[in-house]
TORKOL-4160 file (C-alpha; in steps of 0.2 Angstrom, whole numbers, padded with zeros to 4 digits, m for minus):
257
<pt num="1" X="0283" Y="0125" Z="m0045"/>
<pt num="2" X="0267" Y="0138" Z="m0044"/>
<pt num="3" X="0265" Y="0136" Z="m0064"/>
<pt num="4" X="0262" Y="0117" Z="m0059"/>
<pt num="5" X="0250" Y="0118" Z="m0048"/>
<pt num="6" X="0242" Y="0132" Z="m0057"/>
<pt num="7" X="0240" Y="0119" Z="m0069"/>
<pt num="8" X="0232" Y="0108" Z="m0056"/>
<pt num="9" X="0219" Y="0120" Z="m0050"/>
<pt num="10" X="0216" Y="0123" Z="m0064"/>
<pt num="11" X="0210" Y="0107" Z="m0071"/>
<pt num="12" X="0201" Y="0103" Z="m0053"/>
<pt num="13" X="0189" Y="0117" Z="m0055"/>
<pt num="14" X="0187" Y="0108" Z="m0074"/>
<pt num="15" X="0181" Y="0096" Z="m0069"/>
<pt num="16" X="0169" Y="0102" Z="m0054"/>
<pt num="17" X="0160" Y="0111" Z="m0068"/>
<pt num="18" X="0160" Y="0098" Z="m0082"/>
<pt num="19" X="0153" Y="0088" Z="m0068"/>
<pt num="20" X="0141" Y="0100" Z="m0062"/>
<pt num="21" X="0122" Y="0094" Z="m0057"/>
<pt num="22" X="0109" Y="0095" Z="m0068"/>
<pt num="23" X="0092" Y="0097" Z="m0062"/>
<pt num="24" X="0100" Y="0093" Z="m0044"/>
<pt num="25" X="0105" Y="0077" Z="m0051"/>
<pt num="26" X="0126" Y="0071" Z="m0049"/>
<pt num="27" X="0126" Y="0058" Z="m0062"/>
<pt num="28" X="0138" Y="0043" Z="m0056"/>
<pt num="29" X="0154" Y="0043" Z="m0067"/>
<pt num="30" X="0153" Y="0024" Z="m0069"/>
<pt num="31" X="0134" Y="0023" Z="m0072"/>
<pt num="32" X="0133" Y="0036" Z="m0086"/>
<pt num="33" X="0148" Y="0026" Z="m0092"/>
<pt num="34" X="0138" Y="0008" Z="m0093"/>
<pt num="35" X="0123" Y="0019" Z="m0100"/>
<pt num="36" X="0134" Y="0024" Z="m0114"/>
<pt num="37" X="0129" Y="0043" Z="m0110"/>
<pt num="38" X="0139" Y="0058" Z="m0116"/>
<pt num="39" X="0143" Y="0068" Z="m0101"/>
<pt num="40" X="0144" Y="0083" Z="m0111"/>
<pt num="41" X="0126" Y="0082" Z="m0116"/>
<pt num="42" X="0113" Y="0071" Z="m0104"/>
<pt num="43" X="0095" Y="0077" Z="m0102"/>
<pt num="44" X="0086" Y="0082" Z="m0089"/>
<pt num="45" X="0079" Y="0071" Z="m0076"/>
<pt num="46" X="0057" Y="0073" Z="m0079"/>
<pt num="47" X="0040" Y="0064" Z="m0074"/>
<pt num="48" X="0029" Y="0056" Z="m0087"/>
<pt num="49" X="0016" Y="0042" Z="m0084"/>
<pt num="50" X="0017" Y="0026" Z="m0089"/>
<pt num="51" X="m0001" Y="0021" Z="m0099"/>
<pt num="52" X="0000" Y="0003" Z="m0098"/>
<pt num="53" X="0010" Y="m0011" Z="m0088"/>
<pt num="54" X="0028" Y="m0007" Z="m0092"/>
<pt num="55" X="0043" Y="m0018" Z="m0091"/>
<pt num="56" X="0062" Y="m0012" Z="m0086"/>
<pt num="57" X="0076" Y="m0018" Z="m0096"/>
<pt num="58" X="0094" Y="m0021" Z="m0088"/>
<pt num="59" X="0100" Y="m0011" Z="m0110"/>
<pt num="60" X="0089" Y="m0002" Z="m0122"/>
<pt num="61" X="0086" Y="m0016" Z="m0133"/>
<pt num="62" X="0066" Y="m0025" Z="m0131"/>
<pt num="63" X="0074" Y="m0043" Z="m0131"/>
<pt num="64" X="0087" Y="m0037" Z="m0115"/>
<pt num="65" X="0083" Y="m0043" Z="m0097"/>
<pt num="66" X="0069" Y="m0037" Z="m0088"/>
<pt num="67" X="0073" Y="m0030" Z="m0071"/>
<pt num="68" X="0056" Y="m0027" Z="m0065"/>
<pt num="69" X="0037" Y="m0020" Z="m0071"/>
<pt num="70" X="0030" Y="m0002" Z="m0070"/>
<pt num="71" X="0010" Y="m0002" Z="m0068"/>
<pt num="72" X="0000" Y="0006" Z="m0075"/>
<pt num="73" X="m0002" Y="0026" Z="m0075"/>
<pt num="74" X="0012" Y="0025" Z="m0063"/>
<pt num="75" X="0023" Y="0041" Z="m0062"/>
<pt num="76" X="0040" Y="0038" Z="m0065"/>
<pt num="77" X="0055" Y="0050" Z="m0066"/>
<pt num="78" X="0065" Y="0047" Z="m0079"/>
<pt num="79" X="0077" Y="0056" Z="m0094"/>
<pt num="80" X="0077" Y="0054" Z="m0113"/>
<pt num="81" X="0092" Y="0044" Z="m0121"/>
<pt num="82" X="0089" Y="0042" Z="m0136"/>
<pt num="83" X="0069" Y="0043" Z="m0146"/>
<pt num="84" X="0064" Y="0026" Z="m0139"/>
<pt num="85" X="0072" Y="0024" Z="m0123"/>
<pt num="86" X="0074" Y="0034" Z="m0107"/>
<pt num="87" X="0081" Y="0032" Z="m0092"/>
<pt num="88" X="0073" Y="0028" Z="m0076"/>
<pt num="89" X="0079" Y="0034" Z="m0062"/>
<pt num="90" X="0072" Y="0034" Z="m0042"/>
<pt num="91" X="0068" Y="0046" Z="m0030"/>
<pt num="92" X="0085" Y="0048" Z="m0026"/>
<pt num="93" X="0094" Y="0047" Z="m0044"/>
<pt num="94" X="0097" Y="0030" Z="m0043"/>
<pt num="95" X="0097" Y="0023" Z="m0060"/>
<pt num="96" X="0087" Y="0007" Z="m0062"/>
<pt num="97" X="0087" Y="0002" Z="m0079"/>
<pt num="98" X="0079" Y="0009" Z="m0096"/>
<pt num="99" X="0061" Y="0011" Z="m0102"/>
<pt num="100" X="0052" Y="0011" Z="m0118"/>
<pt num="101" X="0047" Y="0031" Z="m0122"/>
<pt num="102" X="0033" Y="0026" Z="m0132"/>
<pt num="103" X="0022" Y="0020" Z="m0114"/>
<pt num="104" X="0026" Y="0036" Z="m0105"/>
<pt num="105" X="0015" Y="0051" Z="m0106"/>
<pt num="106" X="0017" Y="0069" Z="m0101"/>
<pt num="107" X="m0001" Y="0067" Z="m0091"/>
<pt num="108" X="m0008" Y="0057" Z="m0080"/>
<pt num="109" X="m0024" Y="0044" Z="m0086"/>
<pt num="110" X="m0041" Y="0051" Z="m0082"/>
<pt num="111" X="m0050" Y="0041" Z="m0067"/>
<pt num="112" X="m0065" Y="0042" Z="m0057"/>
<pt num="113" X="m0063" Y="0040" Z="m0037"/>
<pt num="114" X="m0075" Y="0032" Z="m0024"/>
<pt num="115" X="m0074" Y="0033" Z="m0007"/>
<pt num="116" X="m0079" Y="0014" Z="0003"/>
<pt num="117" X="m0088" Y="0019" Z="0021"/>
<pt num="118" X="m0083" Y="0009" Z="0034"/>
<pt num="119" X="m0085" Y="m0010" Z="0032"/>
<pt num="120" X="m0075" Y="m0027" Z="0040"/>
<pt num="121" X="m0062" Y="m0026" Z="0025"/>
<pt num="122" X="m0068" Y="m0043" Z="0017"/>
<pt num="123" X="m0066" Y="m0049" Z="0000"/>
<pt num="124" X="m0074" Y="m0064" Z="m0007"/>
<pt num="125" X="m0072" Y="m0073" Z="m0020"/>
<pt num="126" X="m0079" Y="m0083" Z="m0037"/>
<pt num="127" X="m0076" Y="m0096" Z="m0048"/>
<pt num="128" X="m0072" Y="m0090" Z="m0064"/>
<pt num="129" X="m0083" Y="m0106" Z="m0073"/>
<pt num="130" X="m0098" Y="m0099" Z="m0064"/>
<pt num="131" X="m0100" Y="m0086" Z="m0078"/>
<pt num="132" X="m0107" Y="m0096" Z="m0092"/>
<pt num="133" X="m0115" Y="m0085" Z="m0103"/>
<pt num="134" X="m0106" Y="m0086" Z="m0120"/>
<pt num="135" X="m0113" Y="m0069" Z="m0125"/>
<pt num="136" X="m0106" Y="m0057" Z="m0112"/>
<pt num="137" X="m0090" Y="m0047" Z="m0111"/>
<pt num="138" X="m0088" Y="m0055" Z="m0094"/>
<pt num="139" X="m0086" Y="m0072" Z="m0102"/>
<pt num="140" X="m0076" Y="m0067" Z="m0117"/>
<pt num="141" X="m0065" Y="m0059" Z="m0103"/>
<pt num="142" X="m0062" Y="m0074" Z="m0096"/>
<pt num="143" X="m0060" Y="m0086" Z="m0109"/>
<pt num="144" X="m0048" Y="m0074" Z="m0121"/>
<pt num="145" X="m0038" Y="m0062" Z="m0110"/>
<pt num="146" X="m0038" Y="m0070" Z="m0092"/>
<pt num="147" X="m0025" Y="m0082" Z="m0083"/>
<pt num="148" X="m0024" Y="m0091" Z="m0069"/>
<pt num="149" X="m0010" Y="m0082" Z="m0059"/>
<pt num="150" X="m0004" Y="m0080" Z="m0040"/>
<pt num="151" X="m0013" Y="m0087" Z="m0024"/>
<pt num="152" X="m0025" Y="m0095" Z="m0040"/>
<pt num="153" X="m0033" Y="m0078" Z="m0045"/>
<pt num="154" X="m0036" Y="m0073" Z="m0060"/>
<pt num="155" X="m0028" Y="m0059" Z="m0069"/>
<pt num="156" X="m0027" Y="m0050" Z="m0085"/>
<pt num="157" X="m0011" Y="m0039" Z="m0090"/>
<pt num="158" X="m0006" Y="m0044" Z="m0071"/>
<pt num="159" X="m0022" Y="m0036" Z="m0065"/>
<pt num="160" X="m0034" Y="m0047" Z="m0054"/>
<pt num="161" X="m0051" Y="m0049" Z="m0060"/>
<pt num="162" X="m0063" Y="m0042" Z="m0048"/>
<pt num="163" X="m0084" Y="m0039" Z="m0047"/>
<pt num="164" X="m0088" Y="m0023" Z="m0041"/>
<pt num="165" X="m0107" Y="m0015" Z="m0038"/>
<pt num="166" X="m0119" Y="m0005" Z="m0051"/>
<pt num="167" X="m0113" Y="0010" Z="m0040"/>
<pt num="168" X="m0096" Y="0011" Z="m0048"/>
<pt num="169" X="m0105" Y="0012" Z="m0063"/>
<pt num="170" X="m0092" Y="m0004" Z="m0068"/>
<pt num="171" X="m0087" Y="m0008" Z="m0088"/>
<pt num="172" X="m0081" Y="m0026" Z="m0090"/>
<pt num="173" X="m0062" Y="m0026" Z="m0093"/>
<pt num="174" X="m0060" Y="m0009" Z="m0086"/>
<pt num="175" X="m0044" Y="m0004" Z="m0077"/>
<pt num="176" X="m0044" Y="0003" Z="m0062"/>
<pt num="177" X="m0036" Y="m0001" Z="m0043"/>
<pt num="178" X="m0042" Y="m0005" Z="m0025"/>
<pt num="179" X="m0033" Y="0007" Z="m0014"/>
<pt num="180" X="m0032" Y="m0001" Z="0006"/>
<pt num="181" X="m0032" Y="0010" Z="0021"/>
<pt num="182" X="m0013" Y="0003" Z="0023"/>
<pt num="183" X="m0009" Y="0012" Z="0008"/>
<pt num="184" X="m0007" Y="m0005" Z="m0004"/>
<pt num="185" X="m0016" Y="m0004" Z="m0021"/>
<pt num="186" X="m0019" Y="m0019" Z="m0028"/>
<pt num="187" X="m0019" Y="m0018" Z="m0048"/>
<pt num="188" X="m0036" Y="m0024" Z="m0055"/>
<pt num="189" X="m0047" Y="m0026" Z="m0069"/>
<pt num="190" X="m0069" Y="m0024" Z="m0070"/>
<pt num="191" X="m0073" Y="m0042" Z="m0074"/>
<pt num="192" X="m0090" Y="m0044" Z="m0068"/>
<pt num="193" X="m0104" Y="m0033" Z="m0060"/>
<pt num="194" X="m0111" Y="m0036" Z="m0045"/>
<pt num="195" X="m0132" Y="m0036" Z="m0047"/>
<pt num="196" X="m0142" Y="m0024" Z="m0036"/>
<pt num="197" X="m0153" Y="m0037" Z="m0032"/>
<pt num="198" X="m0137" Y="m0045" Z="m0024"/>
<pt num="199" X="m0130" Y="m0028" Z="m0015"/>
<pt num="200" X="m0135" Y="m0015" Z="m0001"/>
<pt num="201" X="m0146" Y="m0002" Z="m0004"/>
<pt num="202" X="m0133" Y="0009" Z="m0010"/>
<pt num="203" X="m0125" Y="m0004" Z="m0021"/>
<pt num="204" X="m0110" Y="m0004" Z="m0016"/>
<pt num="205" X="m0106" Y="m0020" Z="m0002"/>
<pt num="206" X="m0114" Y="m0037" Z="m0008"/>
<pt num="207" X="m0128" Y="m0041" Z="0004"/>
<pt num="208" X="m0122" Y="m0059" Z="0007"/>
<pt num="209" X="m0103" Y="m0054" Z="0015"/>
<pt num="210" X="m0104" Y="m0036" Z="0016"/>
<pt num="211" X="m0089" Y="m0035" Z="0006"/>
<pt num="212" X="m0086" Y="m0022" Z="m0009"/>
<pt num="213" X="m0074" Y="m0031" Z="m0020"/>
<pt num="214" X="m0076" Y="m0052" Z="m0025"/>
<pt num="215" X="m0063" Y="m0059" Z="m0033"/>
<pt num="216" X="m0063" Y="m0070" Z="m0048"/>
<pt num="217" X="m0052" Y="m0089" Z="m0046"/>
<pt num="218" X="m0050" Y="m0101" Z="m0051"/>
<pt num="219" X="m0058" Y="m0114" Z="m0039"/>
<pt num="220" X="m0046" Y="m0129" Z="m0042"/>
<pt num="221" X="m0032" Y="m0121" Z="m0039"/>
<pt num="222" X="m0036" Y="m0106" Z="m0025"/>
<pt num="223" X="m0025" Y="m0103" Z="m0008"/>
<pt num="224" X="m0029" Y="m0114" Z="0003"/>
<pt num="225" X="m0033" Y="m0100" Z="0017"/>
<pt num="226" X="m0044" Y="m0091" Z="0005"/>
<pt num="227" X="m0055" Y="m0108" Z="0002"/>
<pt num="228" X="m0055" Y="m0111" Z="0024"/>
<pt num="229" X="m0059" Y="m0093" Z="0027"/>
<pt num="230" X="m0069" Y="m0086" Z="0009"/>
<pt num="231" X="m0057" Y="m0070" Z="0013"/>
<pt num="232" X="m0045" Y="m0067" Z="m0002"/>
<pt num="233" X="m0035" Y="m0058" Z="0011"/>
<pt num="234" X="m0030" Y="m0071" Z="0019"/>
<pt num="235" X="m0018" Y="m0075" Z="0003"/>
<pt num="236" X="m0009" Y="m0061" Z="0006"/>
<pt num="237" X="m0003" Y="m0052" Z="0021"/>
<pt num="238" X="m0004" Y="m0033" Z="0012"/>
<pt num="239" X="m0020" Y="m0038" Z="0009"/>
<pt num="240" X="m0026" Y="m0036" Z="0024"/>
<pt num="241" X="m0033" Y="m0020" Z="0027"/>
<pt num="242" X="m0053" Y="m0014" Z="0020"/>
<pt num="243" X="m0052" Y="m0006" Z="0004"/>
<pt num="244" X="m0051" Y="0014" Z="0007"/>
<pt num="245" X="m0056" Y="0020" Z="m0011"/>
<pt num="246" X="m0059" Y="0016" Z="m0028"/>
<pt num="247" X="m0050" Y="0020" Z="m0044"/>
<pt num="248" X="m0056" Y="0019" Z="m0060"/>
<pt num="249" X="m0048" Y="0024" Z="m0076"/>
<pt num="250" X="m0063" Y="0029" Z="m0088"/>
<pt num="251" X="m0049" Y="0030" Z="m0102"/>
<pt num="252" X="m0042" Y="0010" Z="m0102"/>
<pt num="253" X="m0051" Y="m0007" Z="m0105"/>
<pt num="254" X="m0043" Y="m0021" Z="m0112"/>
<pt num="255" X="m0059" Y="m0028" Z="m0121"/>
<pt num="256" X="m0058" Y="m0007" Z="m0132"/>
<pt num="257" X="m0038" Y="m0008" Z="m0135"/>
């Protein structure tokens, strides 16, 4: 009987040692089994940054189901599965899916940040057909890269087409984010530059509407609310907040990739 008890205790201790946490993470046996991981060779969870809009896959295969999408330059928690696919985890170490390691970087992308002075929070719009210079990068962006997306807004790579002022040293095609006071981040791509004559003395706000961001839209598909009030903030209640700062990704330009 003593030998049996000793054997049971030994097996229990061995099991606990076998499943000791890796960097504070205790793997769920069933999840690890579904992931096809070897419990004896689990890599530590580490931090990476996305270098493109990146799909989260249900399986480590290119054609598997897409469970979600990560934003450009988003900080993520991942663990290496093999040379191509990494497992993705949330802050509570819950497994979310797989991402392609070709689109992960150890360092965040270079950015420029600009604080926005206090203003009304309005976000105006213009129809993309107003861009008529066929030799301009603005025209090329709309005709060859952009499409009409949610609310009738023009998008490129899932980012909203937006015009900003000269103060931000804009370059057509660059990725940037509008970071609102409420914490919401609107992913954008620079689609036009507001002329100095059309902005205030600091070249931040448009003289006519007093806004620092003018969305490029398909007027025929634009949300009724935005049509009524002239404010893109009306298409999404989360956007009903002033821009606190603008973050421009200096090394990411869709026209140069």
